[in-house]
C-alpha positions as a printed Julia matrix, in Angstrom:
81×3 Matrix{Float64}:
 -14.92   -2.92   -0.27
 -14.9    -6.66   -0.09
 -13.9    -9.47    2.35
 -14.29  -13.35    2.67
 -12.05  -15.97    4.33
  -9.47  -15.96    1.58
  -8.92  -12.13    0.81
  -9.79   -8.5     1.97
  -9.92   -5.91   -0.5
  -9.78   -2.21    0.28
  -8.1     1.02   -1.1
  -6.26    3.92    0.54
  -6.11    7.46   -0.68
  -3.46    9.8     0.65
  -3.36   13.46   -0.18
  -0.26   15.42   -0.74
   1.82   15.16    2.39
  -0.18   12.34    4.02
   1.36    9.07    5.15
   0.47    6.02    6.72
   1.94    4.93   10.24
   4.44    1.81   10.0
   2.42   -1.16   10.74
   2.5    -5.12   10.53
  -0.1    -7.28    9.19
  -0.59  -11.02    9.79
  -1.18  -11.66    6.26
   0.58  -11.13    2.87
  -0.64   -7.83    1.15
  -0.47   -6.85   -2.57
  -0.63   -3.21   -3.41
  -1.74   -2.02   -6.7
  -1.33    1.85   -7.55
  -4.48    3.09   -9.26
  -3.46    6.8    -9.22
  -0.52    9.0    -8.63
   2.98    8.4    -7.28
   4.16    7.46   -3.76
   6.97    5.93   -1.82
   6.16    2.54   -0.12
   8.45    1.25    2.74
   8.58   -2.48    3.39
  10.94   -3.46    6.03
  14.16   -1.47    5.51
  13.48   -0.84    1.84
  11.85    2.28    0.27
  10.71    2.64   -3.35
   9.02    5.29   -5.34
   6.23    3.75   -7.33
   3.69    4.99   -9.68
   0.48    4.21  -11.59
   0.03    0.47  -12.57
   2.74   -0.8   -10.21
   2.05   -3.99   -8.34
   4.07   -4.45   -4.97
   3.91   -7.35   -2.71
   4.47   -7.12    1.06
   5.24  -10.27    3.22
   3.12  -11.06    6.29
   4.55   -9.79    9.49
   6.97   -7.28    7.87
   6.52   -3.67    8.79
   5.26   -1.38    5.79
   3.86    2.06    5.31
   2.99    4.38    2.38
   3.99    8.05    1.79
   2.54   10.72   -0.57
   5.2    13.2    -1.19
   3.97   14.24   -4.61
   1.67   17.24   -5.55
  -1.17   14.73   -6.54
  -3.52   12.29   -4.83
  -2.05    8.8    -4.32
  -4.72    5.97   -4.64
  -3.85    2.2    -3.84
  -5.77   -0.97   -4.02
  -4.84   -3.47   -1.61
  -5.44   -7.21   -1.2
  -4.87   -8.71    2.02
  -4.35  -12.64    1.28
  -5.15  -15.48    3.58
């Protein structure tokens, strides 16, 4: 979507039953749920979140998203430098 030397902005869409692989990013990341509900796992903590929720994920901490709902999950992400 957008990228410069300070921030990278993108979005992810997960259909029901989809999930992302656990991964680590070298930068802090902010996630903002645009649509649906899902489960975010950051380190050892899992939390169910819904629309209009903002979540922070520190750099170098494993994280991933799950969509175990019946609807689409759409998340805006901002990778900060």
